[in-house]
C-alpha positions as CSV (number, residue, x, y, z in Angstrom):
1,M,117.3,68.2,94.5
2,K,119.5,71.1,95.5
3,T,118.2,74.7,95.6
4,T,119.3,78.0,97.1
5,L,117.0,79.9,99.4
6,D,117.4,83.5,100.7
7,I,116.2,83.4,104.3
8,A,116.1,86.3,106.7
9,D,118.9,86.0,109.2
10,P,116.7,86.0,112.3
11,L,114.5,83.3,110.8
12,L,117.5,81.2,109.9
13,R,119.0,81.5,113.4
14,A,115.7,80.5,115.0
15,A,115.3,77.5,112.6
16,R,118.9,76.4,113.4
17,K,118.2,76.6,117.1
18,I,115.0,74.5,116.7
19,A,116.8,72.0,114.5
20,A,119.6,71.6,117.1
21,R,117.1,71.3,120.0
22,E,115.2,68.6,118.2
23,R,118.4,66.9,117.0
24,T,117.5,67.1,113.4
25,T,118.9,68.9,110.4
26,L,117.9,72.3,109.0
27,R,117.0,70.5,105.8
28,A,114.6,68.1,107.6
29,L,113.1,71.1,109.4
30,V,112.5,73.0,106.2
31,E,111.0,69.9,104.5
32,Q,108.7,69.4,107.5
33,G,107.6,73.0,107.3
34,L,107.0,72.8,103.5
35,R,105.0,69.6,103.9
36,H,102.9,71.3,106.6
37,I,102.1,74.3,104.4
38,I,101.4,72.2,101.3
39,A,99.0,70.0,103.3
40,E,97.2,73.0,104.8
41,K,96.8,74.7,101.4
42,S,95.6,71.5,99.9
43,R,92.8,71.2,102.4
44,R,91.3,74.6,101.5
45,P,88.8,74.4,98.7
46,A,89.7,76.5,95.7
47,F,87.9,79.8,95.5
48,R,84.8,79.6,93.4
49,L,82.8,82.6,92.3
50,R,79.1,82.1,92.9
51,D,76.9,82.2,89.9
52,A,75.2,85.6,90.0
53,S,73.5,85.3,86.7
54,F,69.8,85.5,86.3
55,G,67.3,84.1,83.8
56,G,67.1,87.1,81.5
57,R,66.7,87.1,77.8
58,G,69.9,88.8,76.9
59,L,70.3,92.4,75.8
60,N,67.4,94.6,75.0
61,P,67.0,95.2,71.3
62,E,68.2,98.8,71.6
63,F,71.6,97.5,72.9
64,A,72.0,94.5,70.6
65,D,74.4,96.2,68.1
66,A,75.4,99.2,70.3
67,G,79.0,99.9,71.0
68,W,80.3,101.0,74.4
69,D,79.9,104.7,73.6
70,R,76.2,104.2,72.7
71,M,75.5,102.1,75.8
72,R,77.2,104.6,78.1
73,D,75.1,107.4,76.5
74,L,71.9,105.4,77.1
75,I,72.9,104.6,80.7
76,Y,73.5,108.2,81.7
77,E,70.7,109.6,79.6
78,G,68.8,112.2,81.6
79,R,71.2,112.0,84.5
80,G,73.4,115.0,83.6
81,G,76.3,112.7,82.5
């Protein structure tokens, strides 16, 4: 499949030098680099957020039907907020 890449000039020059030194094509070098990065990323486990919940019983009755304004008022009650 053909595609177009915009590569910084210094990086492209360095890649061409390596390709020439290793007697390979720029295409082969780019494919090798992509395979390496894909393999590296595949080895890393996906981020998983730890379960920080606790065994509570849900909201206190006073908060059960409260909207955000009421909850905020109760949280800051007596704290000058």
